[in-house]
ChimeraX commands (.cxc) that place a marker at each C-alpha (Angstrom):
marker #1 position 157.84,-160.50,68.44 radius 0.5
marker #1 position 155.33,-158.29,70.23 radius 0.5
marker #1 position 157.92,-155.54,70.43 radius 0.5
marker #1 position 158.66,-155.93,66.72 radius 0.5
marker #1 position 154.98,-155.56,65.85 radius 0.5
marker #1 position 154.72,-152.44,67.99 radius 0.5
marker #1 position 157.89,-150.87,66.57 radius 0.5
marker #1 position 157.47,-151.75,62.87 radius 0.5
marker #1 position 153.64,-151.88,62.86 radius 0.5
marker #1 position 153.60,-154.96,60.60 radius 0.5
marker #1 position 155.32,-158.34,60.63 radius 0.5
marker #1 position 154.94,-161.67,58.83 radius 0.5
marker #1 position 154.95,-164.93,60.81 radius 0.5
marker #1 position 153.22,-168.31,61.09 radius 0.5
marker #1 position 149.51,-168.62,61.89 radius 0.5
marker #1 position 149.82,-170.02,65.43 radius 0.5
marker #1 position 152.39,-167.45,66.49 radius 0.5
marker #1 position 150.26,-164.70,65.01 radius 0.5
marker #1 position 147.24,-165.64,67.13 radius 0.5
marker #1 position 149.32,-165.56,70.31 radius 0.5
marker #1 position 150.99,-162.27,69.43 radius 0.5
marker #1 position 147.70,-160.62,68.49 radius 0.5
marker #1 position 146.10,-161.20,71.88 radius 0.5
marker #1 position 149.22,-160.09,73.73 radius 0.5
marker #1 position 149.68,-156.87,71.73 radius 0.5
marker #1 position 146.03,-155.93,72.09 radius 0.5
marker #1 position 146.30,-156.26,75.88 radius 0.5
marker #1 position 149.46,-154.15,75.90 radius 0.5
marker #1 position 147.88,-151.38,73.83 radius 0.5
marker #1 position 144.83,-151.39,76.09 radius 0.5
marker #1 position 147.13,-150.87,79.08 radius 0.5
marker #1 position 148.91,-148.08,77.19 radius 0.5
marker #1 position 145.67,-146.13,76.76 radius 0.5
marker #1 position 145.61,-145.23,80.47 radius 0.5
marker #1 position 148.54,-143.11,81.56 radius 0.5
marker #1 position 149.01,-144.34,85.13 radius 0.5
marker #1 position 152.11,-145.37,87.01 radius 0.5
marker #1 position 150.86,-148.94,87.30 radius 0.5
marker #1 position 150.29,-149.34,83.56 radius 0.5
marker #1 position 153.69,-147.80,82.82 radius 0.5
marker #1 position 155.42,-150.26,85.13 radius 0.5
marker #1 position 153.53,-153.18,83.60 radius 0.5
marker #1 position 154.50,-152.19,80.05 radius 0.5
marker #1 position 158.14,-151.40,80.83 radius 0.5
marker #1 position 158.41,-154.83,82.49 radius 0.5
marker #1 position 157.02,-156.62,79.40 radius 0.5
marker #1 position 158.56,-154.60,76.55 radius 0.5
marker #1 position 161.87,-152.95,75.69 radius 0.5
marker #1 position 162.06,-149.27,76.57 radius 0.5
marker #1 position 161.59,-147.93,73.03 radius 0.5
marker #1 position 158.54,-150.13,72.35 radius 0.5
marker #1 position 156.85,-149.23,75.65 radius 0.5
marker #1 position 157.51,-145.55,74.99 radius 0.5
marker #1 position 155.89,-145.84,71.56 radius 0.5
marker #1 position 152.80,-147.45,73.10 radius 0.5
marker #1 position 152.34,-144.54,75.51 radius 0.5
marker #1 position 153.26,-141.67,73.18 radius 0.5
marker #1 position 151.84,-142.78,69.81 radius 0.5
marker #1 position 149.61,-145.85,69.96 radius 0.5
marker #1 position 147.72,-145.06,73.18 radius 0.5
marker #1 position 146.42,-141.68,72.00 radius 0.5
marker #1 position 145.80,-143.06,68.48 radius 0.5
marker #1 position 143.48,-145.81,69.77 radius 0.5
marker #1 position 141.96,-143.89,72.70 radius 0.5
marker #1 position 138.42,-143.91,71.23 radius 0.5
marker #1 position 138.62,-147.46,69.86 radius 0.5
marker #1 position 137.20,-150.24,72.07 radius 0.5
marker #1 position 139.48,-152.99,70.77 radius 0.5
marker #1 position 140.65,-154.77,67.65 radius 0.5
marker #1 position 143.93,-152.95,67.12 radius 0.5
marker #1 position 145.65,-155.75,65.18 radius 0.5
marker #1 position 144.62,-157.23,61.83 radius 0.5
marker #1 position 145.50,-160.77,60.68 radius 0.5
marker #1 position 145.83,-161.26,56.94 radius 0.5
marker #1 position 146.69,-164.63,55.44 radius 0.5
marker #1 position 149.31,-164.17,52.74 radius 0.5
marker #1 position 150.30,-167.69,51.70 radius 0.5
marker #1 position 152.07,-170.84,52.76 radius 0.5
marker #1 position 155.65,-171.42,53.93 radius 0.5
marker #1 position 157.66,-174.11,52.18 radius 0.5
marker #1 position 157.09,-176.40,55.19 radius 0.5
marker #1 position 153.31,-176.11,54.56 radius 0.5
marker #1 position 152.46,-173.86,57.51 radius 0.5
marker #1 position 150.29,-170.82,56.93 radius 0.5
marker #1 position 151.98,-167.46,56.49 radius 0.5
marker #1 position 150.19,-164.54,58.17 radius 0.5
marker #1 position 150.80,-160.80,58.16 radius 0.5
marker #1 position 150.04,-158.96,61.40 radius 0.5
marker #1 position 149.53,-155.23,61.14 radius 0.5
marker #1 position 148.26,-152.47,63.37 radius 0.5
marker #1 position 145.10,-150.82,62.09 radius 0.5
marker link #1:1,2 radius 0.2
marker link #1:2,3 radius 0.2
marker link #1:3,4 radius 0.2
marker link #1:4,5 radius 0.2
marker link #1:5,6 radius 0.2
marker link #1:6,7 radius 0.2
marker link #1:7,8 radius 0.2
marker link #1:8,9 radius 0.2
marker link #1:9,10 radius 0.2
marker link #1:10,11 radius 0.2
marker link #1:11,12 radius 0.2
marker link #1:12,13 radius 0.2
marker link #1:13,14 radius 0.2
marker link #1:14,15 radius 0.2
marker link #1:15,16 radius 0.2
marker link #1:16,17 radius 0.2
marker link #1:17,18 radius 0.2
marker link #1:18,19 radius 0.2
marker link #1:19,20 radius 0.2
marker link #1:20,21 radius 0.2
marker link #1:21,22 radius 0.2
marker link #1:22,23 radius 0.2
marker link #1:23,24 radius 0.2
marker link #1:24,25 radius 0.2
marker link #1:25,26 radius 0.2
marker link #1:26,27 radius 0.2
marker link #1:27,28 radius 0.2
marker link #1:28,29 radius 0.2
marker link #1:29,30 radius 0.2
marker link #1:30,31 radius 0.2
marker link #1:31,32 radius 0.2
marker link #1:32,33 radius 0.2
marker link #1:33,34 radius 0.2
marker link #1:34,35 radius 0.2
marker link #1:35,36 radius 0.2
marker link #1:36,37 radius 0.2
marker link #1:37,38 radius 0.2
marker link #1:38,39 radius 0.2
marker link #1:39,40 radius 0.2
marker link #1:40,41 radius 0.2
marker link #1:41,42 radius 0.2
marker link #1:42,43 radius 0.2
marker link #1:43,44 radius 0.2
marker link #1:44,45 radius 0.2
marker link #1:45,46 radius 0.2
marker link #1:46,47 radius 0.2
marker link #1:47,48 radius 0.2
marker link #1:48,49 radius 0.2
marker link #1:49,50 radius 0.2
marker link #1:50,51 radius 0.2
marker link #1:51,52 radius 0.2
marker link #1:52,53 radius 0.2
marker link #1:53,54 radius 0.2
marker link #1:54,55 radius 0.2
marker link #1:55,56 radius 0.2
marker link #1:56,57 radius 0.2
marker link #1:57,58 radius 0.2
marker link #1:58,59 radius 0.2
marker link #1:59,60 radius 0.2
marker link #1:60,61 radius 0.2
marker link #1:61,62 radius 0.2
marker link #1:62,63 radius 0.2
marker link #1:63,64 radius 0.2
marker link #1:64,65 radius 0.2
marker link #1:65,66 radius 0.2
marker link #1:66,67 radius 0.2
marker link #1:67,68 radius 0.2
marker link #1:68,69 radius 0.2
marker link #1:69,70 radius 0.2
marker link #1:70,71 radius 0.2
marker link #1:71,72 radius 0.2
marker link #1:72,73 radius 0.2
marker link #1:73,74 radius 0.2
marker link #1:74,75 radius 0.2
marker link #1:75,76 radius 0.2
marker link #1:76,77 radius 0.2
marker link #1:77,78 radius 0.2
marker link #1:78,79 radius 0.2
marker link #1:79,80 radius 0.2
marker link #1:80,81 radius 0.2
marker link #1:81,82 radius 0.2
marker link #1:82,83 radius 0.2
marker link #1:83,84 radius 0.2
marker link #1:84,85 radius 0.2
marker link #1:85,86 radius 0.2
marker link #1:86,87 radius 0.2
marker link #1:87,88 radius 0.2
marker link #1:88,89 radius 0.2
marker link #1:89,90 radius 0.2
marker link #1:90,91 radius 0.2
view
């Protein structure tokens, strides 16, 4: 789901999954801000090739001056099984 958020820049999921994905994606984007061999290997090990490439080419330079908080959580409703529905989107 982390790769989906990076590729599509917004997804809708449950509240608990959203909290886990948010912290993981923020760590990945932080690694993508530095263009070193070590950070490239770390990202290519965790993400598919196209998602890791997008982090280095688009998202890293976009968030270079930002200290953190790359992902926004927005509550959008309730699933029919009464779990919260949350939209995750990159700022």
